[in-house]
PDB file of N, CA, C and O in Angstrom:
ATOM      1  N   MET A   1     115.712 102.788  95.510  1.00  0.00           N
ATOM      2  CA  MET A   1     114.611 101.859  95.444  1.00  0.00           C
ATOM      3  C   MET A   1     114.687 101.071  94.139  1.00  0.00           C
ATOM      4  O   MET A   1     115.069 101.624  93.107  1.00  0.00           O
ATOM      5  N   CYS A   2     114.338  99.823  94.169  1.00  0.00           N
ATOM      6  CA  CYS A   2     114.288  98.946  92.996  1.00  0.00           C
ATOM      7  C   CYS A   2     115.610  98.929  92.236  1.00  0.00           C
ATOM      8  O   CYS A   2     115.626  99.006  91.007  1.00  0.00           O
ATOM      9  N   ARG A   3     116.678  98.831  92.941  1.00  0.00           N
ATOM     10  CA  ARG A   3     117.999  98.862  92.310  1.00  0.00           C
ATOM     11  C   ARG A   3     118.244  97.674  91.404  1.00  0.00           C
ATOM     12  O   ARG A   3     119.073  97.758  90.498  1.00  0.00           O
ATOM     13  N   SER A   4     117.540  96.561  91.623  1.00  0.00           N
ATOM     14  CA  SER A   4     117.800  95.382  90.818  1.00  0.00           C
ATOM     15  C   SER A   4     117.020  95.362  89.507  1.00  0.00           C
ATOM     16  O   SER A   4     117.193  94.446  88.704  1.00  0.00           O
ATOM     17  N   ILE A   5     116.163  96.358  89.276  1.00  0.00           N
ATOM     18  CA  ILE A   5     115.491  96.435  87.984  1.00  0.00           C
ATOM     19  C   ILE A   5     116.525  96.888  86.968  1.00  0.00           C
ATOM     20  O   ILE A   5     117.168  97.923  87.141  1.00  0.00           O
ATOM     21  N   LYS A   6     116.681  96.105  85.905  1.00  0.00           N
ATOM     22  CA  LYS A   6     117.721  96.420  84.941  1.00  0.00           C
ATOM     23  C   LYS A   6     117.249  97.405  83.882  1.00  0.00           C
ATOM     24  O   LYS A   6     116.049  97.621  83.711  1.00  0.00           O
ATOM     25  N   THR A   7     118.183  97.988  83.187  1.00  0.00           N
ATOM     26  CA  THR A   7     117.898  98.927  82.109  1.00  0.00           C
ATOM     27  C   THR A   7     117.432  98.149  80.884  1.00  0.00           C
ATOM     28  O   THR A   7     118.060  97.166  80.488  1.00  0.00           O
ATOM     29  N   PHE A   8     116.339  98.589  80.293  1.00  0.00           N
ATOM     30  CA  PHE A   8     115.791  97.888  79.126  1.00  0.00           C
ATOM     31  C   PHE A   8     116.062  98.602  77.814  1.00  0.00           C
ATOM     32  O   PHE A   8     115.759  98.064  76.748  1.00  0.00           O
ATOM     33  N   ARG A   9     116.621  99.794  77.868  1.00  0.00           N
ATOM     34  CA  ARG A   9     116.933 100.526  76.638  1.00  0.00           C
ATOM     35  C   ARG A   9     118.273 100.019  76.135  1.00  0.00           C
ATOM     36  O   ARG A   9     119.333 100.538  76.486  1.00  0.00           O
ATOM     37  N   ARG A  10     118.194  98.986  75.298  1.00  0.00           N
ATOM     38  CA  ARG A  10     119.402  98.332  74.783  1.00  0.00           C
ATOM     39  C   ARG A  10     119.439  98.454  73.267  1.00  0.00           C
ATOM     40  O   ARG A  10     118.430  98.253  72.590  1.00  0.00           O
ATOM     41  N   GLN A  11     120.582  98.778  72.758  1.00  0.00           N
ATOM     42  CA  GLN A  11     120.783  98.905  71.316  1.00  0.00           C
ATOM     43  C   GLN A  11     120.582  97.551  70.641  1.00  0.00           C
ATOM     44  O   GLN A  11     121.261  96.583  70.985  1.00  0.00           O
ATOM     45  N   GLY A  12     119.662  97.472  69.690  1.00  0.00           N
ATOM     46  CA  GLY A  12     119.483  96.270  68.893  1.00  0.00           C
ATOM     47  C   GLY A  12     118.824  95.109  69.606  1.00  0.00           C
ATOM     48  O   GLY A  12     118.701  94.032  69.023  1.00  0.00           O
ATOM     49  N   GLU A  13     118.400  95.284  70.826  1.00  0.00           N
ATOM     50  CA  GLU A  13     117.773  94.196  71.578  1.00  0.00           C
ATOM     51  C   GLU A  13     116.622  94.780  72.404  1.00  0.00           C
ATOM     52  O   GLU A  13     116.806  95.134  73.569  1.00  0.00           O
ATOM     53  N   PRO A  14     115.443  94.877  71.798  1.00  0.00           N
ATOM     54  CA  PRO A  14     114.323  95.480  72.524  1.00  0.00           C
ATOM     55  C   PRO A  14     113.902  94.626  73.717  1.00  0.00           C
ATOM     56  O   PRO A  14     114.054  93.404  73.710  1.00  0.00           O
ATOM     57  N   ALA A  15     113.383  95.277  74.716  1.00  0.00           N
ATOM     58  CA  ALA A  15     112.906  94.582  75.910  1.00  0.00           C
ATOM     59  C   ALA A  15     111.696  93.736  75.546  1.00  0.00           C
ATOM     60  O   ALA A  15     110.858  94.147  74.743  1.00  0.00           O
ATOM     61  N   THR A  16     111.611  92.568  76.134  1.00  0.00           N
ATOM     62  CA  THR A  16     110.462  91.707  75.899  1.00  0.00           C
ATOM     63  C   THR A  16     109.310  92.134  76.805  1.00  0.00           C
ATOM     64  O   THR A  16     109.520  92.796  77.822  1.00  0.00           O
ATOM     65  N   ASP A  17     108.108  91.753  76.432  1.00  0.00           N
ATOM     66  CA  ASP A  17     106.948  92.045  77.271  1.00  0.00           C
ATOM     67  C   ASP A  17     107.088  91.381  78.636  1.00  0.00           C
ATOM     68  O   ASP A  17     106.640  91.926  79.645  1.00  0.00           O
ATOM     69  N   GLU A  18     107.709  90.210  78.668  1.00  0.00           N
ATOM     70  CA  GLU A  18     107.910  89.500  79.932  1.00  0.00           C
ATOM     71  C   GLU A  18     108.863  90.257  80.854  1.00  0.00           C
ATOM     72  O   GLU A  18     108.631  90.333  82.061  1.00  0.00           O
ATOM     73  N   GLU A  19     109.929  90.814  80.292  1.00  0.00           N
ATOM     74  CA  GLU A  19     110.868  91.612  81.090  1.00  0.00           C
ATOM     75  C   GLU A  19     110.186  92.844  81.666  1.00  0.00           C
ATOM     76  O   GLU A  19     110.371  93.183  82.835  1.00  0.00           O
ATOM     77  N   ILE A  20     109.404  93.501  80.840  1.00  0.00           N
ATOM     78  CA  ILE A  20     108.713  94.711  81.289  1.00  0.00           C
ATOM     79  C   ILE A  20     107.687  94.378  82.365  1.00  0.00           C
ATOM     80  O   ILE A  20     107.585  95.094  83.362  1.00  0.00           O
ATOM     81  N   ALA A  21     106.933  93.312  82.180  1.00  0.00           N
ATOM     82  CA  ALA A  21     105.937  92.903  83.176  1.00  0.00           C
ATOM     83  C   ALA A  21     106.604  92.536  84.496  1.00  0.00           C
ATOM     84  O   ALA A  21     106.095  92.886  85.560  1.00  0.00           O
ATOM     85  N   ALA A  22     107.719  91.848  84.444  1.00  0.00           N
ATOM     86  CA  ALA A  22     108.440  91.472  85.668  1.00  0.00           C
ATOM     87  C   ALA A  22     108.946  92.703  86.408  1.00  0.00           C
ATOM     88  O   ALA A  22     108.883  92.753  87.636  1.00  0.00           O
ATOM     89  N   ALA A  23     109.446  93.694  85.678  1.00  0.00           N
ATOM     90  CA  ALA A  23     109.915  94.923  86.305  1.00  0.00           C
ATOM     91  C   ALA A  23     108.751  95.700  86.918  1.00  0.00           C
ATOM     92  O   ALA A  23     108.879  96.259  88.007  1.00  0.00           O
ATOM     93  N   ALA A  24     107.622  95.733  86.220  1.00  0.00           N
ATOM     94  CA  ALA A  24     106.440  96.418  86.746  1.00  0.00           C
ATOM     95  C   ALA A  24     105.958  95.743  88.025  1.00  0.00           C
ATOM     96  O   ALA A  24     105.605  96.423  88.989  1.00  0.00           O
ATOM     97  N   LEU A  25     105.941  94.424  88.041  1.00  0.00           N
ATOM     98  CA  LEU A  25     105.542  93.680  89.237  1.00  0.00           C
ATOM     99  C   LEU A  25     106.483  93.979  90.395  1.00  0.00           C
ATOM    100  O   LEU A  25     106.034  94.207  91.518  1.00  0.00           O
ATOM    101  N   GLN A  26     107.767  93.978  90.134  1.00  0.00           N
ATOM    102  CA  GLN A  26     108.745  94.273  91.173  1.00  0.00           C
ATOM    103  C   GLN A  26     108.543  95.683  91.734  1.00  0.00           C
ATOM    104  O   GLN A  26     108.628  95.896  92.943  1.00  0.00           O
ATOM    105  N   TYR A  27     108.281  96.626  90.859  1.00  0.00           N
ATOM    106  CA  TYR A  27     108.066  98.007  91.277  1.00  0.00           C
ATOM    107  C   TYR A  27     106.823  98.114  92.172  1.00  0.00           C
ATOM    108  O   TYR A  27     106.870  98.733  93.235  1.00  0.00           O
ATOM    109  N   VAL A  28     105.721  97.510  91.738  1.00  0.00           N
ATOM    110  CA  VAL A  28     104.477  97.586  92.515  1.00  0.00           C
ATOM    111  C   VAL A  28     104.646  96.886  93.853  1.00  0.00           C
ATOM    112  O   VAL A  28     104.127  97.360  94.863  1.00  0.00           O
ATOM    113  N   ARG A  29     105.352  95.779  93.880  1.00  0.00           N
ATOM    114  CA  ARG A  29     105.625  95.107  95.157  1.00  0.00           C
ATOM    115  C   ARG A  29     106.384  96.021  96.101  1.00  0.00           C
ATOM    116  O   ARG A  29     106.075  96.100  97.290  1.00  0.00           O
ATOM    117  N   LYS A  30     107.375  96.708  95.567  1.00  0.00           N
ATOM    118  CA  LYS A  30     108.200  97.590  96.388  1.00  0.00           C
ATOM    119  C   LYS A  30     107.378  98.766  96.914  1.00  0.00           C
ATOM    120  O   LYS A  30     107.432  99.086  98.101  1.00  0.00           O
ATOM    121  N   VAL A  31     106.627  99.397  96.037  1.00  0.00           N
ATOM    122  CA  VAL A  31     105.853 100.575  96.416  1.00  0.00           C
ATOM    123  C   VAL A  31     104.735 100.205  97.393  1.00  0.00           C
ATOM    124  O   VAL A  31     104.506 100.913  98.373  1.00  0.00           O
ATOM    125  N   SER A  32     104.040  99.099  97.126  1.00  0.00           N
ATOM    126  CA  SER A  32     102.886  98.727  97.949  1.00  0.00           C
ATOM    127  C   SER A  32     103.268  98.047  99.257  1.00  0.00           C
ATOM    128  O   SER A  32     102.516  98.084 100.231  1.00  0.00           O
ATOM    129  N   GLY A  33     104.439  97.430  99.269  1.00  0.00           N
ATOM    130  CA  GLY A  33     104.840  96.678 100.448  1.00  0.00           C
ATOM    131  C   GLY A  33     104.266  95.273 100.484  1.00  0.00           C
ATOM    132  O   GLY A  33     104.452  94.546 101.460  1.00  0.00           O
ATOM    133  N   TYR A  34     103.569  94.889  99.421  1.00  0.00           N
ATOM    134  CA  TYR A  34     102.988  93.543  99.330  1.00  0.00           C
ATOM    135  C   TYR A  34     103.760  92.688  98.351  1.00  0.00           C
ATOM    136  O   TYR A  34     104.061  93.116  97.236  1.00  0.00           O
ATOM    137  N   ARG A  35     104.077  91.488  98.769  1.00  0.00           N
ATOM    138  CA  ARG A  35     104.612  90.513  97.815  1.00  0.00           C
ATOM    139  C   ARG A  35     103.446  89.897  97.057  1.00  0.00           C
ATOM    140  O   ARG A  35     103.493  89.736  95.838  1.00  0.00           O
ATOM    141  N   LYS A  36     102.408  89.559  97.792  1.00  0.00           N
ATOM    142  CA  LYS A  36     101.168  89.050  97.228  1.00  0.00           C
ATOM    143  C   LYS A  36     100.044  89.742  97.982  1.00  0.00           C
ATOM    144  O   LYS A  36      99.893  89.533  99.186  1.00  0.00           O
ATOM    145  N   PRO A  37      99.251  90.564  97.299  1.00  0.00           N
ATOM    146  CA  PRO A  37      98.219  91.323  97.991  1.00  0.00           C
ATOM    147  C   PRO A  37      97.064  90.429  98.439  1.00  0.00           C
ATOM    148  O   PRO A  37      96.880  89.322  97.935  1.00  0.00           O
ATOM    149  N   SER A  38      96.303  90.931  99.385  1.00  0.00           N
ATOM    150  CA  SER A  38      95.104  90.222  99.816  1.00  0.00           C
ATOM    151  C   SER A  38      94.092  90.231  98.669  1.00  0.00           C
ATOM    152  O   SER A  38      94.232  90.977  97.700  1.00  0.00           O
ATOM    153  N   GLN A  39      93.089  89.399  98.802  1.00  0.00           N
ATOM    154  CA  GLN A  39      92.055  89.343  97.774  1.00  0.00           C
ATOM    155  C   GLN A  39      91.382  90.716  97.611  1.00  0.00           C
ATOM    156  O   GLN A  39      91.004  91.102  96.505  1.00  0.00           O
ATOM    157  N   ALA A  40      91.240  91.432  98.706  1.00  0.00           N
ATOM    158  CA  ALA A  40      90.616  92.755  98.671  1.00  0.00           C
ATOM    159  C   ALA A  40      91.457  93.761  97.889  1.00  0.00           C
ATOM    160  O   ALA A  40      90.910  94.712  97.331  1.00  0.00           O
ATOM    161  N   ASN A  41      92.760  93.572  97.839  1.00  0.00           N
ATOM    162  CA  ASN A  41      93.658  94.509  97.160  1.00  0.00           C
ATOM    163  C   ASN A  41      94.181  94.000  95.818  1.00  0.00           C
ATOM    164  O   ASN A  41      94.913  94.712  95.131  1.00  0.00           O
ATOM    165  N   ALA A  42      93.816  92.786  95.442  1.00  0.00           N
ATOM    166  CA  ALA A  42      94.369  92.163  94.240  1.00  0.00           C
ATOM    167  C   ALA A  42      94.049  92.949  92.963  1.00  0.00           C
ATOM    168  O   ALA A  42      94.912  93.090  92.097  1.00  0.00           O
ATOM    169  N   GLN A  43      92.837  93.454  92.839  1.00  0.00           N
ATOM    170  CA  GLN A  43      92.460  94.172  91.629  1.00  0.00           C
ATOM    171  C   GLN A  43      93.282  95.458  91.483  1.00  0.00           C
ATOM    172  O   GLN A  43      93.767  95.762  90.394  1.00  0.00           O
ATOM    173  N   ALA A  44      93.437  96.197  92.555  1.00  0.00           N
ATOM    174  CA  ALA A  44      94.231  97.429  92.513  1.00  0.00           C
ATOM    175  C   ALA A  44      95.697  97.112  92.216  1.00  0.00           C
ATOM    176  O   ALA A  44      96.331  97.803  91.418  1.00  0.00           O
ATOM    177  N   PHE A  45      96.229  96.086  92.845  1.00  0.00           N
ATOM    178  CA  PHE A  45      97.617  95.670  92.661  1.00  0.00           C
ATOM    179  C   PHE A  45      97.860  95.267  91.206  1.00  0.00           C
ATOM    180  O   PHE A  45      98.786  95.759  90.562  1.00  0.00           O
ATOM    181  N   ASP A  46      97.014  94.362  90.697  1.00  0.00           N
ATOM    182  CA  ASP A  46      97.184  93.875  89.322  1.00  0.00           C
ATOM    183  C   ASP A  46      96.984  94.990  88.303  1.00  0.00           C
ATOM    184  O   ASP A  46      97.672  95.038  87.284  1.00  0.00           O
ATOM    185  N   GLY A  47      96.041  95.883  88.581  1.00  0.00           N
ATOM    186  CA  GLY A  47      95.824  97.018  87.685  1.00  0.00           C
ATOM    187  C   GLY A  47      97.038  97.927  87.626  1.00  0.00           C
ATOM    188  O   GLY A  47      97.405  98.418  86.558  1.00  0.00           O
ATOM    189  N   ALA A  48      97.658  98.147  88.771  1.00  0.00           N
ATOM    190  CA  ALA A  48      98.861  98.978  88.814  1.00  0.00           C
ATOM    191  C   ALA A  48      99.990  98.336  88.019  1.00  0.00           C
ATOM    192  O   ALA A  48     100.707  99.021  87.290  1.00  0.00           O
ATOM    193  N   VAL A  49     100.149  97.026  88.158  1.00  0.00           N
ATOM    194  CA  VAL A  49     101.187  96.320  87.392  1.00  0.00           C
ATOM    195  C   VAL A  49     100.940  96.506  85.894  1.00  0.00           C
ATOM    196  O   VAL A  49     101.868  96.808  85.143  1.00  0.00           O
ATOM    197  N   ASP A  50      99.699  96.326  85.463  1.00  0.00           N
ATOM    198  CA  ASP A  50      99.367  96.473  84.042  1.00  0.00           C
ATOM    199  C   ASP A  50      99.626  97.898  83.550  1.00  0.00           C
ATOM    200  O   ASP A  50     100.179  98.091  82.467  1.00  0.00           O
ATOM    201  N   GLU A  51      99.229  98.889  84.340  1.00  0.00           N
ATOM    202  CA  GLU A  51      99.423 100.291  83.944  1.00  0.00           C
ATOM    203  C   GLU A  51     100.903 100.647  83.853  1.00  0.00           C
ATOM    204  O   GLU A  51     101.319 101.333  82.919  1.00  0.00           O
ATOM    205  N   ILE A  52     101.684 100.195  84.797  1.00  0.00           N
ATOM    206  CA  ILE A  52     103.112 100.509  84.792  1.00  0.00           C
ATOM    207  C   ILE A  52     103.816  99.809  83.635  1.00  0.00           C
ATOM    208  O   ILE A  52     104.701 100.384  83.001  1.00  0.00           O
ATOM    209  N   ALA A  53     103.423  98.572  83.361  1.00  0.00           N
ATOM    210  CA  ALA A  53     104.003  97.858  82.221  1.00  0.00           C
ATOM    211  C   ALA A  53     103.664  98.575  80.917  1.00  0.00           C
ATOM    212  O   ALA A  53     104.529  98.730  80.054  1.00  0.00           O
ATOM    213  N   ALA A  54     102.426  99.010  80.766  1.00  0.00           N
ATOM    214  CA  ALA A  54     102.020  99.710  79.545  1.00  0.00           C
ATOM    215  C   ALA A  54     102.764 101.035  79.405  1.00  0.00           C
ATOM    216  O   ALA A  54     103.222 101.377  78.314  1.00  0.00           O
ATOM    217  N   ALA A  55     102.886 101.777  80.495  1.00  0.00           N
ATOM    218  CA  ALA A  55     103.614 103.052  80.454  1.00  0.00           C
ATOM    219  C   ALA A  55     105.085 102.816  80.114  1.00  0.00           C
ATOM    220  O   ALA A  55     105.687 103.590  79.370  1.00  0.00           O
ATOM    221  N   SER A  56     105.649 101.761  80.652  1.00  0.00           N
ATOM    222  CA  SER A  56     107.057 101.437  80.372  1.00  0.00           C
ATOM    223  C   SER A  56     107.246 101.103  78.895  1.00  0.00           C
ATOM    224  O   SER A  56     108.216 101.539  78.275  1.00  0.00           O
ATOM    225  N   ARG A  57     106.322 100.333  78.336  1.00  0.00           N
ATOM    226  CA  ARG A  57     106.403  99.979  76.918  1.00  0.00           C
ATOM    227  C   ARG A  57     106.287 101.241  76.053  1.00  0.00           C
ATOM    228  O   ARG A  57     107.043 101.406  75.096  1.00  0.00           O
ATOM    229  N   ARG A  58     105.350 102.126  76.386  1.00  0.00           N
ATOM    230  CA  ARG A  58     105.210 103.372  75.619  1.00  0.00           C
ATOM    231  C   ARG A  58     106.484 104.205  75.688  1.00  0.00           C
ATOM    232  O   ARG A  58     106.924 104.759  74.681  1.00  0.00           O
ATOM    233  N   LEU A  59     107.067 104.290  76.866  1.00  0.00           N
ATOM    234  CA  LEU A  59     108.308 105.046  77.030  1.00  0.00           C
ATOM    235  C   LEU A  59     109.413 104.466  76.169  1.00  0.00           C
ATOM    236  O   LEU A  59     110.072 105.193  75.425  1.00  0.00           O
ATOM    237  N   LEU A  60     109.619 103.171  76.264  1.00  0.00           N
ATOM    238  CA  LEU A  60     110.693 102.536  75.498  1.00  0.00           C
ATOM    239  C   LEU A  60     110.466 102.682  74.002  1.00  0.00           C
ATOM    240  O   LEU A  60     111.416 102.904  73.251  1.00  0.00           O
ATOM    241  N   ASP A  61     109.212 102.560  73.556  1.00  0.00           N
ATOM    242  CA  ASP A  61     108.907 102.704  72.138  1.00  0.00           C
ATOM    243  C   ASP A  61     109.111 104.130  71.645  1.00  0.00           C
ATOM    244  O   ASP A  61     109.421 104.341  70.472  1.00  0.00           O
ATOM    245  N   ALA A  62     108.940 105.109  72.527  1.00  0.00           N
ATOM    246  CA  ALA A  62     109.042 106.511  72.137  1.00  0.00           C
ATOM    247  C   ALA A  62     110.470 107.054  72.190  1.00  0.00           C
ATOM    248  O   ALA A  62     110.774 108.050  71.533  1.00  0.00           O
ATOM    249  N   LEU A  63     111.334 106.424  72.952  1.00  0.00           N
ATOM    250  CA  LEU A  63     112.705 106.925  73.073  1.00  0.00           C
ATOM    251  C   LEU A  63     113.465 106.761  71.770  1.00  0.00           C
ATOM    252  O   LEU A  63     113.361 105.735  71.098  1.00  0.00           O
ATOM    253  N   LYS A  64     114.210 107.756  71.433  1.00  0.00           N
ATOM    254  CA  LYS A  64     115.042 107.727  70.235  1.00  0.00           C
ATOM    255  C   LYS A  64     116.379 107.097  70.594  1.00  0.00           C
ATOM    256  O   LYS A  64     116.912 107.311  71.683  1.00  0.00           O
ATOM    257  N   THR A  65     116.906 106.324  69.671  1.00  0.00           N
ATOM    258  CA  THR A  65     118.238 105.772  69.876  1.00  0.00           C
ATOM    259  C   THR A  65     119.265 106.783  69.397  1.00  0.00           C
ATOM    260  O   THR A  65     118.919 107.759  68.731  1.00  0.00           O
ATOM    261  N   ARG A  66     120.503 106.556  69.728  1.00  0.00           N
ATOM    262  CA  ARG A  66     121.559 107.487  69.311  1.00  0.00           C
ATOM    263  C   ARG A  66     121.660 107.589  67.800  1.00  0.00           C
ATOM    264  O   ARG A  66     121.990 108.649  67.267  1.00  0.00           O
ATOM    265  N   SER A  67     121.378 106.488  67.103  1.00  0.00           N
ATOM    266  CA  SER A  67     121.476 106.526  65.648  1.00  0.00           C
ATOM    267  C   SER A  67     120.188 107.037  65.009  1.00  0.00           C
ATOM    268  O   SER A  67     120.174 107.336  63.815  1.00  0.00           O
ATOM    269  N   GLY A  68     119.095 107.145  65.789  1.00  0.00           N
ATOM    270  CA  GLY A  68     117.835 107.571  65.173  1.00  0.00           C
ATOM    271  C   GLY A  68     117.256 108.651  65.921  1.00  0.00           C
ATOM    272  O   GLY A  68     116.189 109.149  65.561  1.00  0.00           O
TER     273      GLY A  68
END
């Protein structure tokens, strides 16, 4: 699943917020089955994207690099 989401843990080149948000959106689209949710589901969809992006940022910030 989500094979086209690229790896963001790169030496010397941190992932941008835009990259992380795009990956989170792609993930939520895949999991939910919606490309664009209905108005009734938009809040849940957008909230999930925000939560996944935030969790991804925390993960990347917490990971140690090989040199550190």
